[in-house]
C-alpha positions as CSV (number, residue, x, y, z in Angstrom):
1,X,-2.9,8.8,-12.2
2,X,-5.7,7.5,-14.7
3,X,-5.5,3.6,-15.3
4,X,-4.4,2.6,-18.8
5,X,-6.6,0.0,-20.8
6,X,-5.8,-3.5,-19.7
7,X,-3.7,-5.7,-22.3
8,X,-5.1,-9.0,-23.2
9,X,-4.3,-11.5,-20.6
10,X,-1.6,-14.2,-21.8
11,X,-1.8,-17.7,-20.8
12,X,0.1,-18.4,-17.4
13,X,3.4,-20.0,-17.9
14,X,3.9,-23.7,-16.8
15,X,4.8,-24.6,-13.5
16,X,8.3,-26.1,-14.6
17,X,9.1,-22.8,-16.3
18,X,11.6,-20.8,-14.4
19,X,10.5,-17.4,-13.6
20,X,12.5,-14.7,-15.2
21,X,10.9,-11.5,-13.6
22,X,13.1,-9.8,-11.2
23,X,11.7,-6.7,-9.3
24,X,10.9,-5.0,-12.7
25,X,7.2,-4.0,-13.1
26,X,5.1,-6.9,-14.2
27,X,3.3,-6.4,-17.4
28,X,-0.4,-6.0,-17.4
29,X,-0.9,-8.8,-19.6
30,X,1.0,-11.1,-17.1
31,X,-1.0,-9.9,-14.1
32,X,-3.4,-13.0,-13.7
33,X,-3.6,-13.3,-10.1
34,X,-6.4,-12.7,-7.8
35,X,-7.0,-11.6,-4.1
36,X,-7.8,-15.1,-3.4
37,X,-4.3,-16.3,-4.7
38,X,-2.9,-13.7,-2.3
39,X,-4.9,-15.1,0.6
40,X,-3.9,-18.6,-0.2
41,X,-0.1,-17.6,-0.4
42,X,-0.3,-15.5,2.8
43,X,-2.3,-18.1,4.7
44,X,-0.2,-21.0,3.2
45,X,2.9,-19.5,4.4
46,X,1.6,-19.3,7.8
47,X,-0.8,-22.4,8.2
48,X,2.2,-24.4,9.1
49,X,4.0,-26.4,11.9
50,X,6.4,-23.5,12.6
51,X,3.2,-21.3,13.4
52,X,2.3,-24.1,15.9
53,X,5.6,-23.5,17.6
54,X,5.1,-19.9,17.8
55,X,1.7,-20.5,19.2
56,X,3.3,-22.7,21.9
57,X,5.1,-19.7,23.5
58,X,2.6,-18.4,25.6
59,X,2.5,-21.7,27.4
60,X,6.4,-21.7,27.4
61,X,6.2,-18.2,29.2
62,X,4.1,-19.5,31.9
63,X,0.7,-18.3,30.9
64,X,-2.4,-20.4,31.5
65,X,-4.4,-21.5,28.4
66,X,-7.2,-18.7,28.6
67,X,-4.5,-16.0,29.2
68,X,-2.5,-17.5,26.4
69,X,-5.5,-17.4,24.2
70,X,-6.1,-13.7,24.9
71,X,-2.4,-13.0,24.1
72,X,-2.6,-15.0,20.8
73,X,-6.1,-13.2,19.8
74,X,-4.3,-9.8,20.6
75,X,-1.2,-10.6,18.7
76,X,-2.9,-12.1,15.6
77,X,-5.6,-9.2,15.3
78,X,-3.1,-6.2,15.8
79,X,-0.5,-7.9,13.5
80,X,-3.2,-8.4,10.7
81,X,-4.2,-4.9,11.0
82,X,-0.8,-3.6,10.8
83,X,0.1,-5.8,7.9
84,X,-3.1,-5.8,5.6
85,X,-2.5,-2.1,4.0
86,X,1.0,-3.3,2.7
87,X,-0.9,-5.4,0.3
88,X,-1.9,-2.5,-2.0
89,X,1.6,-1.4,-3.1
90,X,2.0,-4.6,-5.4
91,X,-1.0,-4.1,-7.7
92,X,-0.6,-0.1,-7.9
93,X,3.2,-0.4,-8.8
94,X,3.6,-4.0,-10.1
95,X,6.6,-4.4,-8.2
96,X,7.9,-5.6,-4.7
97,X,7.4,-3.6,-1.6
98,X,11.0,-2.7,-1.2
99,X,11.1,-1.1,-4.5
100,X,7.8,0.7,-3.9
101,X,9.6,2.2,-0.7
102,X,11.6,4.2,-3.0
103,X,8.8,6.6,-3.1
104,X,9.3,7.3,0.6
105,X,12.9,6.5,1.5
106,X,14.4,7.5,-1.9
107,X,15.8,5.2,-4.6
108,X,18.8,4.4,-2.6
109,X,16.9,4.3,0.7
110,X,14.9,1.3,-0.5
111,X,17.9,-0.9,0.7
112,X,16.3,-0.6,4.2
113,X,13.4,-2.8,2.9
114,X,15.5,-5.1,1.3
115,X,17.6,-5.4,4.5
116,X,14.7,-5.9,6.5
117,X,13.3,-8.6,4.2
118,X,16.5,-10.3,4.1
119,X,16.6,-10.5,8.0
120,X,12.7,-11.8,8.1
121,X,13.5,-14.4,5.5
122,X,16.5,-15.8,7.2
123,X,14.6,-15.9,10.7
124,X,11.4,-17.5,9.3
125,X,13.0,-19.9,6.9
126,X,15.1,-21.0,9.8
127,X,12.3,-21.6,12.0
128,X,10.3,-23.5,9.3
129,X,13.1,-25.8,8.5
130,X,14.0,-26.2,12.3
131,X,10.6,-27.1,13.4
132,X,9.8,-29.4,10.4
133,X,13.2,-31.1,10.5
134,X,12.8,-31.9,14.3
135,X,9.2,-33.2,13.6
136,X,10.3,-35.2,10.7
137,X,13.2,-37.0,12.7
138,X,11.0,-37.4,15.9
139,X,8.2,-38.9,13.8
140,X,10.5,-41.3,12.0
141,X,12.3,-42.2,15.3
142,X,8.8,-43.1,16.8
143,X,7.6,-44.9,13.7
144,X,10.9,-46.4,12.4
145,X,13.4,-46.3,15.2
146,X,15.4,-43.8,13.2
147,X,18.5,-42.5,15.5
148,X,17.8,-39.1,16.7
149,X,21.6,-38.0,16.8
150,X,22.9,-34.8,15.2
151,X,23.6,-36.5,11.8
152,X,19.9,-37.4,11.4
153,X,18.8,-33.7,12.1
154,X,21.6,-32.5,9.9
155,X,20.5,-34.5,7.0
156,X,16.8,-33.6,7.6
157,X,17.5,-30.0,7.7
158,X,19.7,-30.1,4.5
159,X,17.3,-32.2,2.5
160,X,14.2,-30.0,3.6
161,X,15.9,-26.7,2.8
162,X,17.0,-28.1,-0.4
163,X,13.6,-28.8,-1.5
164,X,12.4,-25.4,-0.4
165,X,15.2,-23.8,-2.3
166,X,14.2,-25.7,-5.5
167,X,10.5,-24.5,-5.2
168,X,11.9,-20.8,-4.8
169,X,14.3,-21.1,-7.9
170,X,11.3,-22.2,-10.2
171,X,9.5,-19.1,-9.0
172,X,5.9,-17.6,-8.4
173,X,3.9,-20.1,-10.2
174,X,5.3,-23.1,-8.6
175,X,5.2,-21.5,-5.2
176,X,1.4,-20.7,-5.8
177,X,0.9,-24.4,-6.8
178,X,2.6,-25.8,-3.5
179,X,0.6,-23.3,-1.4
180,X,-2.8,-24.3,-3.2
181,X,-2.0,-28.0,-1.8
182,X,-0.7,-26.9,1.5
183,X,-3.8,-24.7,2.6
184,X,-6.2,-27.5,2.2
185,X,-4.0,-30.4,3.3
186,X,-2.5,-28.7,6.3
187,X,-5.8,-27.5,7.5
188,X,-7.1,-31.0,7.3
189,X,-4.4,-32.2,9.3
190,X,-4.9,-29.6,11.9
191,X,-8.4,-30.5,12.3
192,X,-7.6,-34.3,12.5
193,X,-5.0,-33.4,15.2
194,X,-7.9,-31.6,17.3
195,X,-9.7,-35.0,17.1
196,X,-6.5,-36.6,18.2
197,X,-6.2,-34.4,21.3
198,X,-9.6,-33.5,22.3
199,X,-9.8,-36.1,24.9
200,X,-6.8,-34.7,26.6
201,X,-7.4,-31.0,26.3
202,X,-8.1,-29.0,29.5
203,X,-9.1,-25.3,28.8
204,X,-8.5,-24.8,32.7
205,X,-4.7,-25.2,32.4
206,X,-3.6,-22.8,35.2
207,X,0.0,-21.7,34.1
208,X,2.3,-20.4,36.7
209,X,0.7,-17.2,37.4
210,X,-1.9,-18.5,39.9
211,X,-3.1,-17.1,43.2
212,X,-0.6,-19.3,45.2
213,X,2.4,-18.1,43.3
214,X,5.1,-16.1,44.9
215,X,5.1,-12.1,44.4
216,X,8.1,-12.4,42.4
217,X,6.4,-14.8,39.8
218,X,3.2,-12.8,39.8
219,X,5.2,-9.7,39.1
220,X,6.3,-11.5,35.7
221,X,2.7,-11.7,34.4
222,X,2.6,-8.7,32.2
223,X,6.1,-8.9,30.7
224,X,5.2,-12.5,29.9
225,X,1.9,-11.7,28.6
226,X,3.1,-8.7,26.3
227,X,6.2,-10.8,25.4
228,X,4.0,-13.8,24.3
229,X,1.6,-11.4,22.3
230,X,4.7,-9.9,20.4
231,X,5.9,-13.3,19.4
232,X,2.5,-14.0,18.0
233,X,2.4,-10.6,16.3
234,X,5.7,-11.1,14.8
235,X,4.2,-13.7,12.4
236,X,1.8,-11.4,10.5
237,X,4.1,-8.4,10.5
238,X,7.0,-10.7,9.0
239,X,4.8,-10.6,5.9
240,X,4.9,-6.9,5.6
241,X,8.1,-6.9,3.3
242,X,6.7,-9.7,1.2
243,X,3.2,-9.2,0.3
244,X,4.1,-6.9,-2.9
245,X,6.0,-10.0,-4.0
246,X,2.7,-11.8,-4.6
247,X,0.2,-9.1,-4.9
248,X,2.3,-7.6,-7.9
249,X,0.8,-10.2,-10.1
250,X,-2.9,-8.9,-9.3
251,X,-4.2,-6.6,-11.9
252,X,-4.1,-2.7,-10.9
253,X,-7.8,-2.5,-11.6
254,X,-8.5,-4.8,-8.7
255,X,-10.5,-2.9,-5.9
256,X,-8.1,-2.2,-3.3
257,X,-10.5,-3.1,-0.4
258,X,-10.3,-6.7,-1.8
259,X,-6.8,-6.9,-1.8
260,X,-6.5,-5.5,1.8
261,X,-9.3,-7.8,2.9
262,X,-7.4,-10.9,1.5
263,X,-4.4,-10.0,3.6
264,X,-6.2,-9.3,6.8
265,X,-8.3,-12.4,6.6
266,X,-5.3,-14.6,5.6
267,X,-3.8,-13.8,9.0
268,X,-7.1,-14.2,10.9
269,X,-7.1,-17.8,9.4
270,X,-3.8,-18.4,11.0
271,X,-5.8,-18.8,14.4
272,X,-5.9,-22.5,13.2
273,X,-2.6,-23.4,13.5
274,X,-1.9,-20.8,16.4
275,X,-4.6,-22.5,18.6
276,X,-3.4,-25.8,17.7
277,X,0.0,-25.0,19.0
278,X,-1.5,-23.3,22.1
279,X,-3.9,-26.1,22.9
280,X,-1.2,-29.0,22.5
281,X,1.4,-26.9,24.3
282,X,-1.0,-26.7,27.4
283,X,-1.5,-30.6,27.2
284,X,2.3,-31.2,27.0
285,X,2.8,-29.0,30.1
286,X,0.2,-30.9,32.0
287,X,1.3,-34.5,31.0
288,X,4.9,-34.1,30.3
289,X,6.1,-30.7,31.8
290,X,10.0,-31.6,31.2
291,X,9.3,-30.6,27.6
292,X,8.5,-27.1,28.5
293,X,11.3,-26.5,31.0
294,X,12.3,-22.9,30.3
295,X,15.7,-23.9,30.5
296,X,15.7,-26.5,27.4
297,X,12.0,-26.4,26.0
298,X,11.1,-29.1,23.3
299,X,7.8,-28.5,21.9
300,X,8.2,-30.9,19.0
301,X,9.4,-33.7,21.4
302,X,6.5,-33.0,23.7
303,X,4.0,-33.0,21.0
304,X,5.3,-36.6,19.9
305,X,5.2,-37.6,23.5
306,X,1.7,-37.0,24.1
307,X,0.4,-37.9,20.5
308,X,-1.5,-41.2,20.0
309,X,0.5,-43.6,17.8
310,X,-1.6,-43.2,14.7
311,X,-0.9,-39.4,14.8
312,X,2.7,-39.8,14.2
313,X,2.5,-40.0,10.4
314,X,0.2,-37.0,10.1
315,X,2.8,-34.9,12.3
316,X,5.2,-35.6,9.8
317,X,3.3,-34.9,6.8
318,X,2.2,-31.7,8.5
319,X,5.7,-30.9,9.1
320,X,6.7,-31.6,5.5
321,X,3.8,-29.7,3.8
322,X,3.7,-26.8,6.3
323,X,7.5,-26.2,6.2
324,X,7.4,-26.1,2.6
325,X,4.9,-23.5,2.4
326,X,6.7,-21.2,5.1
327,X,10.0,-21.8,3.7
328,X,9.0,-20.8,0.2
329,X,7.0,-17.7,1.1
330,X,10.0,-16.4,3.3
331,X,12.8,-17.1,0.8
332,X,11.3,-16.4,-2.6
333,X,10.9,-12.6,-2.0
334,X,14.2,-12.0,-0.5
335,X,16.0,-13.6,-3.5
336,X,13.9,-11.6,-5.6
337,X,14.9,-8.4,-4.0
338,X,18.5,-9.2,-3.5
339,X,19.0,-9.6,-7.2
340,X,18.0,-6.0,-7.7
341,X,20.6,-4.7,-4.9
342,X,23.3,-6.7,-6.6
343,X,22.9,-6.5,-10.4
344,X,25.5,-9.1,-11.1
345,X,23.2,-11.6,-9.5
346,X,20.3,-13.0,-11.4
347,X,16.9,-13.8,-9.4
348,X,18.1,-17.6,-9.3
349,X,21.4,-16.9,-8.4
350,X,20.6,-14.3,-5.6
351,X,17.9,-16.9,-4.3
352,X,20.6,-19.7,-4.2
353,X,23.1,-17.2,-2.3
354,X,20.3,-16.3,0.3
355,X,19.4,-19.9,0.7
356,X,22.9,-21.1,1.4
357,X,23.4,-18.2,3.9
358,X,20.2,-19.3,5.6
359,X,21.2,-22.9,5.9
360,X,24.3,-21.9,7.5
361,X,22.3,-19.7,10.1
362,X,20.1,-22.8,10.5
363,X,23.0,-25.1,11.5
364,X,24.5,-22.6,13.8
365,X,21.2,-21.8,15.6
366,X,20.6,-25.4,16.0
367,X,23.8,-26.9,17.0
368,X,25.6,-23.9,18.6
369,X,22.7,-21.6,20.3
370,X,19.7,-21.6,22.5
371,X,17.1,-22.1,19.8
372,X,14.0,-20.9,21.8
373,X,15.9,-17.6,22.9
374,X,17.3,-17.2,19.4
375,X,13.7,-17.4,17.9
376,X,12.0,-15.1,20.4
377,X,14.7,-12.5,20.5
378,X,15.2,-12.3,16.6
379,X,11.6,-12.3,16.2
380,X,10.9,-9.3,18.5
381,X,13.9,-7.3,17.2
382,X,12.8,-7.8,13.7
383,X,9.1,-6.6,14.3
384,X,10.4,-3.8,16.3
385,X,12.5,-2.5,13.3
386,X,10.2,-3.6,10.5
387,X,7.1,-2.1,12.1
388,X,8.3,1.6,11.8
389,X,9.2,1.0,8.2
390,X,5.7,-0.2,7.4
391,X,4.2,2.9,9.4
392,X,6.2,5.1,6.9
393,X,5.3,3.3,3.9
394,X,1.5,3.3,4.7
395,X,1.6,7.0,5.8
396,X,3.3,7.9,2.8
397,X,0.6,6.1,0.6
398,X,-2.0,8.1,2.4
399,X,-0.2,11.6,1.9
400,X,0.3,10.5,-1.7
401,X,-3.3,9.4,-2.2
402,X,-2.2,6.2,-3.5
403,X,-0.5,8.0,-6.4
404,X,3.0,6.6,-7.6
405,X,5.2,6.9,-10.7
406,X,6.1,3.3,-11.3
407,X,9.0,4.3,-13.9
408,X,10.5,6.5,-11.3
409,X,10.6,3.6,-8.9
410,X,12.8,1.6,-11.1
411,X,15.6,4.0,-11.3
412,X,17.9,2.2,-8.8
413,X,17.3,-1.3,-10.4
414,X,18.2,0.0,-13.9
415,X,21.2,1.8,-12.5
416,X,19.8,5.3,-13.5
417,X,19.9,8.7,-11.7
418,X,17.2,11.2,-11.2
419,X,13.4,11.1,-11.3
420,X,10.8,12.1,-9.0
421,X,12.1,9.9,-6.1
422,X,15.8,11.0,-6.4
423,X,15.5,13.4,-3.3
424,X,19.0,14.1,-2.0
425,X,21.3,12.0,-4.1
426,X,18.9,8.9,-3.9
427,X,18.0,9.3,-0.2
428,X,14.8,10.7,1.3
429,X,16.1,11.7,4.6
430,X,12.4,12.4,6.1
431,X,11.3,8.8,5.7
432,X,14.7,7.5,6.7
433,X,14.9,9.7,9.8
434,X,11.4,8.6,10.9
435,X,12.4,4.8,10.4
436,X,15.6,4.7,12.2
437,X,14.7,7.0,15.2
438,X,11.5,4.8,15.5
439,X,13.5,1.6,15.2
440,X,16.2,2.8,17.8
441,X,13.6,3.9,20.3
442,X,11.9,0.7,20.0
443,X,15.0,-1.4,20.6
444,X,16.2,0.7,23.6
445,X,12.8,0.0,25.3
446,X,12.7,-3.7,24.4
447,X,12.2,-6.1,27.4
448,X,12.5,-9.7,26.8
449,X,13.3,-11.1,30.3
450,X,16.3,-13.5,30.4
451,X,17.0,-12.8,26.8
452,X,17.3,-9.1,25.8
453,X,16.9,-5.9,27.6
454,X,17.4,-2.7,26.0
455,X,19.2,0.2,28.1
456,X,15.9,1.8,28.8
457,X,13.6,-1.5,29.0
458,X,13.3,-1.5,32.6
459,X,11.4,2.2,32.7
460,X,8.0,0.5,32.2
461,X,8.1,-2.0,35.1
462,X,9.3,-4.7,32.9
463,X,6.8,-4.6,30.2
464,X,8.2,-4.4,26.8
465,X,6.8,-1.1,25.2
466,X,9.3,-0.9,22.5
467,X,6.8,-1.8,19.6
468,X,4.1,0.6,20.6
469,X,6.7,3.3,21.1
470,X,8.1,2.6,17.7
471,X,4.9,2.9,16.0
472,X,4.0,6.2,17.5
473,X,7.4,7.8,17.0
474,X,7.4,6.5,13.4
475,X,4.0,8.1,12.8
476,X,4.5,11.5,14.5
477,X,8.0,11.9,13.4
478,X,7.3,11.2,9.8
479,X,4.1,13.5,9.6
480,X,6.1,16.3,11.3
481,X,9.0,16.1,8.9
482,X,6.8,16.2,5.9
483,X,5.2,19.4,7.2
484,X,8.3,21.0,8.3
485,X,10.4,20.1,5.3
486,X,8.0,19.5,2.5
487,X,8.7,17.1,-0.4
488,X,8.8,18.3,-4.0
489,X,5.3,18.7,-5.7
490,X,6.3,16.4,-8.5
491,X,6.1,13.5,-6.1
492,X,2.3,13.6,-5.4
493,X,-0.5,13.0,-7.9
494,X,-2.8,15.3,-9.9
495,X,-4.8,15.8,-6.6
496,X,-1.8,17.0,-4.4
497,X,-1.0,16.1,-0.9
498,X,-2.8,15.1,1.9
499,X,-1.6,15.7,5.4
500,X,1.6,17.5,4.1
501,X,2.8,20.5,2.4
502,X,4.7,20.6,-0.7
503,X,7.5,22.6,-2.3
504,X,7.9,23.8,-5.9
505,X,11.5,22.6,-6.7
506,X,12.7,21.2,-9.8
507,X,13.0,17.3,-10.1
508,X,16.2,16.0,-12.2
509,X,15.5,14.2,-15.1
510,X,16.0,10.4,-15.2
511,X,19.6,9.7,-17.1
512,X,21.4,6.6,-17.5
513,X,20.8,3.3,-19.2
514,X,17.5,3.2,-21.1
515,X,16.4,6.6,-20.1
516,X,14.4,8.8,-22.5
517,X,16.5,11.4,-24.3
518,X,16.8,14.9,-22.6
519,X,13.7,17.0,-23.3
520,X,11.3,13.9,-24.2
521,X,9.0,13.4,-21.5
522,X,8.5,9.9,-20.5
523,X,5.2,8.1,-21.2
524,X,2.8,8.2,-18.2
525,X,2.4,4.8,-16.5
526,X,-0.5,3.6,-14.4
């Protein structure tokens, strides 16, 4: 599909102007973002206190510092490699990734991406509010003697969630502004934290899997190592459904390698907060082990317990700034997409609704459930279900040679029917089958000791192989279905299919509100 001449770029709207765009295609004149803006949003959304909490999980799982470092590096690099191709859909189609998935799951099947993004947003918005709220209350307790009762935590969560919700209502430009501040300030605070804890850090922290450990303990090493790596990996993978929300403002003419590179580097840069969390957790385990008790771990409380007094205020600032960044990047995209699934809701109303549901989940998780188990189980299940969806998207992009019809992608949002991606009444059973079969396989083989073990989770000696299996099943099954049951030739571009066969079958015309009259071809886009 040959690119159209770019329209003159219009001046960007003011920060306080509420964004009106939903998931409709962003006009060329309004695409003023750059790959560096994508880097700042993706990195800013993870360069936060909540990522530090995830970085502490290898220590909470009993690993040594060096073992935890290996698990962290594995999780970040593999997660970044899985994530980064998902950045290309936004510039190509000018819309978010759930809408782009219409090309491979059908215009109705795209609701799978909307559902996955909703779960991810609720989980990571909750993590940001939990961790930041706990740090603010704990820091205020140490600085000003604030009572650490449930009422203090409830007020902190409500106020913090309200601030995040306000930024998301204003939209993309305001969120970009917040992340510009967050990237620089949070990085500076993490480096300041490295100075604060440099004297206490010991890279030889041994963990529980030592030579003197009993056989039962040693047998849990690989399940713990893989489980820790998966918790880390969940962070970059969680951005898969959201990258298009931000990259859709990048001009279509931008080289795709720059867009992919920005997404990859944004996750590699998150080693800063991950290593801060890992290092401080090892200090807590050595100096205040009661805070890493598997029965009731409290990383935030432990961090404040071992921090020098002068670092209490920076911890509060880090919690406030970083939590705003994570919360906005998680919540914004889901409100955006939810408004297209339920047309009665505008982007603002959908954002408010999702935010209120998330706040209810936050209070239930904090005061009614085991917080650490809730986080680790939910995060692992999310990536097990989201990763095969991403595989279908990426392989679909490859087989289509990056060619899409942006107008046909909008059929569902405009309440129309037909078009290239109508398939069988709006569902492409090939992509849907590959996704649900792979996700089900992954859940069946999931093994999180003491939390969630799938019916087949014990077949690999206690090692969680759910995610690798789901990736393989999705890739093999999707390509096999494309070959055995060819898609219409019309869904492929002028150069034809790659790694797939095609079928010469008619494509129903687009009908409904705003459709071209019968017999009049729609103007080519992109």
